[in-house]
C-alpha positions as CSV (number, residue, x, y, z in Angstrom):
1,M,3.1,49.4,5.4
2,E,7.1,49.0,5.4
3,R,6.6,45.8,6.9
4,K,4.1,44.5,3.8
5,Y,7.4,45.9,1.7
6,W,9.9,43.5,3.4
7,F,7.8,40.5,4.6
8,P,7.5,38.9,2.0
9,L,11.1,38.5,0.9
10,L,12.1,37.4,4.3
11,I,9.0,34.8,4.5
12,L,10.6,33.6,0.9
13,S,14.3,33.7,2.2
14,T,13.5,31.0,5.4
15,M,11.7,28.9,2.9
16,C,14.3,28.9,0.5
17,F,17.0,27.6,3.3
18,T,14.0,25.4,3.9
19,Y,14.2,24.0,0.2
20,F,17.8,23.9,0.0
21,I,18.4,21.5,3.0
22,T,15.0,19.3,2.1
23,E,16.5,18.8,-1.6
24,F,20.0,18.3,0.1
25,F,18.5,15.3,1.6
26,I,16.4,14.1,-0.8
27,T,19.5,14.0,-3.1
28,A,21.5,12.1,-0.7
29,T,20.7,9.0,-1.8
30,S,21.4,9.4,-5.5
31,A,24.4,11.4,-4.7
32,L,25.7,8.5,-2.6
33,T,25.0,5.8,-5.0
34,P,28.1,4.6,-5.8
35,V,29.1,4.5,-2.2
36,L,25.8,3.1,-0.9
37,I,26.3,0.3,-3.8
38,V,30.0,-0.9,-2.3
39,E,28.4,0.2,1.3
40,L,25.8,-2.9,1.9
41,G,26.6,-4.8,-1.2
42,I,23.5,-4.7,-3.4
43,N,22.9,-4.5,-6.9
44,K,21.3,-1.3,-9.3
45,G,17.9,-2.7,-9.2
46,T,17.6,-2.8,-5.2
47,M,19.7,0.5,-5.2
48,G,16.4,2.1,-7.4
49,L,14.5,0.8,-4.3
50,V,16.0,2.4,-2.1
51,I,15.8,5.8,-3.6
52,S,12.2,5.7,-4.9
53,A,11.4,4.9,-1.2
54,L,11.6,8.2,-0.8
55,F,10.0,9.8,-3.9
56,L,7.0,6.6,-3.8
57,I,5.3,8.2,-0.8
58,Y,6.2,12.1,-1.4
59,G,4.5,11.5,-4.4
60,L,1.8,9.5,-2.7
61,M,1.5,12.3,-0.1
62,Q,0.5,15.4,-2.8
63,I,-3.0,15.6,-2.3
64,P,-2.3,15.3,1.7
65,A,-0.7,17.9,1.5
66,G,-2.5,20.0,-0.4
67,I,-5.5,18.9,1.8
68,F,-3.6,19.8,5.4
69,T,-3.1,22.6,3.8
70,D,-6.8,23.8,4.0
71,I,-7.4,22.3,7.1
72,I,-4.6,23.4,9.3
73,G,-3.0,26.1,6.8
74,P,0.3,25.6,5.3
75,R,2.4,27.4,8.3
76,K,1.5,23.9,10.9
77,T,1.8,21.9,7.9
78,I,5.2,22.8,7.2
79,L,6.6,23.1,11.1
80,S,4.9,19.5,11.8
81,F,6.2,17.6,9.0
82,T,9.5,19.9,8.9
83,A,10.0,17.8,12.5
84,L,8.8,14.8,10.8
85,T,11.8,15.0,8.3
86,T,14.8,15.3,11.5
87,V,13.4,12.4,12.9
88,G,14.1,10.9,9.2
89,V,17.5,12.3,8.8
90,F,19.3,11.7,12.0
91,L,17.5,7.7,11.9
92,F,19.9,7.7,8.1
93,W,22.6,9.1,9.6
94,V,22.8,6.6,11.9
95,S,21.9,3.5,9.8
96,H,24.0,0.8,8.8
97,R,21.6,-1.9,7.2
98,L,19.5,-1.3,4.1
99,E,16.3,-2.3,6.2
100,L,17.0,0.5,8.8
101,L,17.8,2.9,5.2
102,F,14.3,2.1,4.1
103,A,13.0,3.1,7.3
104,A,14.8,6.7,6.8
105,Q,14.0,7.2,3.3
106,F,10.1,6.2,3.9
107,I,10.2,9.1,6.7
108,I,11.6,11.9,5.0
109,G,9.8,11.4,2.0
110,V,6.8,12.1,4.3
111,G,8.3,14.7,6.1
112,C,9.2,16.6,2.6
113,S,6.4,15.8,1.0
114,V,4.3,18.6,1.7
115,F,7.0,21.2,2.2
116,Y,7.2,22.7,-1.9
117,I,3.3,22.8,-2.3
118,N,3.0,24.8,0.9
119,A,5.6,26.9,0.1
120,V,3.9,27.8,-2.9
121,S,0.8,28.3,-1.3
122,I,2.6,31.0,1.1
123,I,4.4,32.9,-2.4
124,S,0.6,33.0,-4.1
125,K,-0.9,35.4,-1.1
126,W,2.6,37.2,-0.4
127,F,3.3,38.5,-4.1
128,K,1.4,39.9,-6.6
129,A,0.6,37.9,-10.3
130,N,3.5,39.7,-11.7
131,R,5.9,38.9,-9.5
132,R,4.8,35.6,-9.0
133,A,6.4,32.8,-11.4
134,T,10.1,34.5,-10.2
135,A,9.4,33.9,-6.9
136,I,8.7,30.3,-7.0
137,G,11.5,30.3,-9.6
138,V,14.1,31.7,-6.5
139,L,12.5,29.1,-4.3
140,G,13.4,26.2,-6.8
141,A,16.4,27.8,-7.2
142,A,17.2,27.0,-3.8
143,S,16.2,23.3,-4.5
144,N,19.3,23.2,-6.8
145,I,21.4,25.0,-4.6
146,G,20.4,21.6,-2.1
147,I,21.1,19.5,-4.7
148,F,24.6,21.1,-5.9
149,A,25.7,20.9,-2.2
150,S,25.0,17.1,-2.2
151,Y,26.4,16.2,-5.6
152,M,29.8,17.7,-4.8
153,G,29.6,17.7,-0.9
154,F,29.6,13.9,-0.7
155,P,32.1,13.2,-3.1
156,L,34.5,15.8,-1.4
157,A,33.4,14.5,1.9
158,D,34.4,11.4,1.1
159,K,37.1,11.8,-0.1
160,T,38.8,14.2,2.9
161,F,37.4,12.7,5.5
162,G,36.8,9.0,4.4
163,G,33.5,9.0,4.9
164,W,30.3,10.9,4.1
165,R,28.5,11.0,7.7
166,N,30.1,14.1,9.2
167,L,28.6,16.4,6.2
168,Y,25.1,14.9,6.7
169,F,25.1,15.2,10.6
170,L,26.1,19.1,9.8
171,V,23.5,20.0,7.6
172,A,20.6,17.8,9.9
173,V,22.3,20.7,12.4
174,I,21.2,23.4,10.3
175,L,17.8,21.8,9.6
176,V,16.9,22.2,13.2
177,V,18.3,26.1,13.3
178,N,16.2,26.4,10.2
179,Y,13.1,25.0,12.3
180,A,13.2,28.0,14.7
181,M,13.3,30.2,11.8
182,N,10.1,29.2,10.4
183,F,8.1,28.9,13.8
184,L,9.4,32.9,14.4
185,I,9.1,34.3,10.7
186,L,6.2,32.0,8.7
187,R,2.9,33.0,8.7
188,N,0.3,31.9,5.8
189,D,-0.9,35.3,4.3
190,P,-0.6,39.1,4.7
191,N,-4.1,39.1,6.5
192,E,-2.5,36.5,9.4
193,T,-5.6,34.1,8.6
194,G,-5.2,30.6,9.3
195,M,-6.5,29.8,5.8
196,V,-8.3,26.7,7.3
197,H,-11.4,25.4,6.0
198,E,-13.6,22.3,7.2
199,P,-12.6,19.1,5.9
200,S,-15.7,18.4,4.2
201,K,-17.1,16.7,1.4
202,K,-16.1,20.3,-0.6
203,L,-12.5,18.9,-0.8
204,L,-13.5,15.7,-2.9
205,G,-15.8,17.9,-4.8
206,S,-12.4,20.3,-5.7
207,L,-10.4,16.7,-6.7
208,R,-14.0,16.1,-8.8
209,D,-14.0,19.3,-10.5
210,V,-9.9,19.4,-10.9
211,L,-10.4,16.4,-12.3
212,K,-13.2,17.4,-14.6
213,D,-11.3,20.6,-15.6
214,R,-9.9,19.4,-19.5
215,R,-7.3,22.5,-19.1
216,I,-5.2,20.7,-16.8
217,Y,-4.3,17.5,-18.3
218,P,-1.8,19.2,-21.0
219,F,0.1,20.2,-18.1
220,L,-0.3,17.8,-15.7
221,I,1.0,14.7,-18.6
222,G,3.8,17.0,-19.7
223,Y,4.6,17.6,-15.6
224,V,4.6,13.5,-15.4
225,M,7.1,13.5,-18.4
226,L,9.3,16.0,-17.9
227,I,9.6,14.6,-13.9
228,L,10.0,11.0,-15.3
229,G,13.8,12.9,-17.6
230,M,14.6,13.5,-14.1
231,V,14.9,9.7,-13.7
232,F,18.4,10.3,-15.7
233,N,20.0,13.1,-13.3
234,T,19.4,10.5,-10.2
235,W,21.3,8.0,-12.4
236,M,23.5,10.4,-13.9
237,P,27.1,9.3,-10.9
238,Q,26.7,5.8,-11.7
239,I,26.1,6.4,-15.2
240,L,29.2,8.7,-15.9
241,I,31.3,6.5,-13.9
242,D,29.9,3.0,-16.1
243,T,29.6,4.3,-19.1
244,K,32.0,7.3,-19.6
245,G,35.0,6.2,-17.8
246,F,35.1,8.9,-15.0
247,S,35.9,8.7,-11.2
248,Y,33.5,9.0,-8.7
249,I,35.1,12.7,-8.2
250,D,34.4,14.2,-11.6
251,A,31.1,12.1,-11.8
252,G,30.3,14.3,-9.1
253,V,31.9,17.9,-10.4
254,I,29.4,16.6,-14.1
255,A,26.3,16.6,-11.9
256,S,27.0,19.1,-9.5
257,V,27.2,21.5,-12.6
258,G,23.7,20.4,-13.6
259,S,22.4,21.2,-10.1
260,I,24.2,24.7,-10.1
261,A,22.3,24.9,-13.9
262,G,19.6,24.9,-12.1
263,I,19.9,28.0,-9.7
264,P,19.5,30.4,-12.6
265,G,17.9,28.5,-14.4
266,C,14.6,28.4,-12.1
267,I,15.2,32.4,-11.5
268,A,15.5,32.9,-15.3
269,M,12.1,30.7,-16.5
270,G,9.9,32.4,-14.0
271,I,11.7,36.2,-15.1
272,I,11.0,35.2,-19.1
273,S,7.9,34.1,-18.5
274,D,6.9,37.2,-16.6
275,R,8.2,39.7,-18.6
276,L,6.8,37.8,-21.6
277,R,3.4,37.3,-20.2
278,K,3.4,34.2,-21.3
279,R,3.9,30.5,-20.3
280,K,3.9,28.3,-23.4
281,L,6.2,30.0,-25.3
282,P,9.0,29.5,-22.5
283,L,7.8,25.9,-22.1
284,V,7.3,24.6,-25.7
285,L,11.3,26.3,-26.1
286,F,13.1,25.0,-23.6
287,S,11.5,22.0,-23.5
288,T,12.4,21.5,-27.1
289,L,16.3,22.1,-26.4
290,Y,15.8,19.8,-23.5
291,V,15.5,16.5,-25.8
292,V,18.9,18.1,-27.9
293,A,20.9,18.1,-24.5
294,L,19.5,14.8,-23.6
295,V,20.3,13.0,-26.8
296,S,23.5,14.7,-27.1
297,F,24.2,13.4,-23.2
298,I,23.7,10.1,-23.8
299,L,25.5,9.7,-27.1
300,A,28.3,11.2,-26.1
301,P,31.4,8.6,-26.2
302,P,33.4,7.6,-23.9
303,G,36.6,9.7,-24.1
304,T,34.4,13.1,-24.7
305,P,36.0,15.7,-22.8
306,L,35.2,16.8,-19.3
307,A,34.6,20.2,-20.6
308,L,32.1,19.0,-22.7
309,F,30.1,16.9,-20.4
310,L,30.3,19.9,-17.5
311,I,28.2,22.0,-21.0
312,L,25.5,19.0,-21.7
313,S,25.4,18.9,-17.9
314,F,24.7,22.3,-17.4
315,S,22.1,23.0,-20.6
316,L,20.1,19.5,-19.6
317,S,19.0,20.7,-16.0
318,F,18.8,24.5,-17.1
319,C,16.1,23.6,-19.8
320,V,14.7,21.2,-16.7
321,S,13.9,24.2,-14.8
322,I,10.7,25.2,-16.6
323,W,9.0,22.7,-13.9
324,V,8.6,26.0,-12.3
325,L,6.9,27.2,-14.5
326,F,4.0,24.0,-14.2
327,F,3.3,25.5,-10.5
328,S,2.7,29.0,-11.6
329,I,0.2,27.5,-14.4
330,I,-1.7,25.8,-12.5
331,P,-2.8,28.6,-9.8
332,E,-4.0,30.6,-13.2
333,I,-6.3,27.6,-14.1
334,L,-8.0,26.7,-11.2
335,S,-10.2,28.5,-8.9
336,L,-8.5,29.3,-5.3
337,E,-10.1,26.6,-3.5
338,K,-9.2,24.4,-5.6
339,V,-5.3,25.5,-6.5
340,S,-3.9,23.3,-3.1
341,I,-5.5,20.2,-4.5
342,G,-4.5,20.5,-8.3
343,L,-1.0,21.5,-7.3
344,G,-0.6,18.5,-5.2
345,L,-2.0,16.3,-7.9
346,V,0.2,18.0,-10.6
347,N,3.2,17.4,-8.5
348,G,2.3,13.9,-6.7
349,M,1.3,12.3,-10.0
350,G,5.1,13.7,-11.5
351,I,6.8,12.2,-8.4
352,I,5.0,8.8,-8.1
353,A,6.1,8.4,-11.7
354,M,9.5,8.8,-10.9
355,S,9.2,6.6,-8.3
356,I,8.1,3.6,-10.2
357,F,10.5,4.7,-12.7
358,T,13.5,5.0,-10.7
359,P,14.1,1.3,-10.1
360,I,12.7,0.3,-13.5
361,Y,15.6,2.1,-15.3
362,G,17.7,0.2,-13.1
363,I,16.3,-3.1,-13.0
364,L,16.5,-2.5,-17.1
365,I,20.4,-1.9,-17.0
366,D,20.8,-5.5,-14.1
367,V,18.9,-7.4,-17.5
368,T,20.1,-5.9,-20.7
369,G,23.8,-5.5,-19.3
370,G,23.5,-1.6,-20.3
371,Y,22.1,1.9,-20.5
372,S,21.1,1.7,-23.8
373,F,17.2,0.4,-23.6
374,S,17.0,2.5,-20.1
375,N,18.2,5.7,-22.0
376,L,16.0,5.2,-25.3
377,V,12.4,5.3,-23.1
378,L,13.7,8.3,-21.4
379,I,14.5,10.2,-25.3
380,I,11.0,8.7,-26.8
381,V,8.9,10.2,-23.4
382,A,11.0,13.8,-23.8
383,L,9.9,13.9,-27.4
384,M,6.6,13.1,-26.6
385,M,6.2,15.6,-23.6
386,T,7.2,18.1,-26.2
387,G,5.1,17.2,-28.8
388,I,2.0,17.5,-26.0
389,L,3.0,21.2,-25.1
390,V,3.1,21.9,-28.9
391,L,-0.3,20.6,-29.2
392,F,-2.4,20.6,-26.7
393,A,-1.1,23.3,-24.0
394,S,-3.1,26.8,-23.8
395,E,-2.1,29.9,-23.1
396,T,-2.5,30.7,-19.5
397,Y,-1.1,34.2,-18.2
398,G,-3.5,35.6,-16.0
399,G,-5.5,33.3,-15.5
400,V,-8.5,33.4,-12.9
401,K,-8.2,37.2,-11.5
402,R,-8.4,37.9,-8.2
403,E,-6.6,40.8,-7.8
């Protein structure tokens, strides 16, 4: 009985540690963009391809990630693919050529792709509905700590040690330690079952049923548009250097403040939603504020005080934290046997869209000679996202009753 009280928190803690580390490595190429462009002698379009190499395979793996959950269970899936992530991380660390970086990005993308869906699956079994969004929010906050460590750590490492590889290696070693923690601690559910089902036509039937459920589409489209907006965060350091006149260090500080905002942001979104017993209201409110913050950031002219950009970066990322609510909403729309497929579909479509638009954003910069057109596209997408959530999203709190 005592174990039932503290063990969910222990599981959540070790998964948060994993998410922190994986997001550190996922964000590394974005944080290192100014360095790698010079180091490899490439243009912004090619740099966008390097970044998207990870995200494209990451997105394509989301449906398989849900299937692996059903076939071998989330614990074995996380352990197996984290081992693959480790291989990719050490390959990235030793890479000095563009081809090897592409290969490393591909491997890291495959390895990291299954973690979040399977972590949410475990949380859904260990936490009741009135605490589930909060737990998912805490997990999301851990990812933002990893993003912060990447955006802030690499500029400091580059300035202090004359390079980024020592920091990268240190976090790689920490990943190995965390793997051992997950091996010892993670359990699929309170009954310690494998949650294993036959990989049969039932899975394809579940996918068809998910696609037939019209309730999911406003959230699927809204999530895709929200993730498309995160392309701006991916390019933020380079944008600040090229258009606002900041140094690499200052750009890293501004971007890292945004990642810090995601820590209280993810937790706050879960708590606000659980306390209000509503999902749609926080989505609509903070998506509207996100549009305001994005437009203000883009239109702020060179010479704008650093403090104002810090505030705008914080506000932007705090509002973007509504992404965690989508992963509370999907389990409330779909029945238990379809949740993994639904989560994989939503997350996968968002990541694939981001991976496609990331290099397009860079190519548009190279072609037009500036950021205006690329940023206009992001503003239009943000406005459309808010409109779809207002007009078409339904309230889902409570959802399918299981408890």
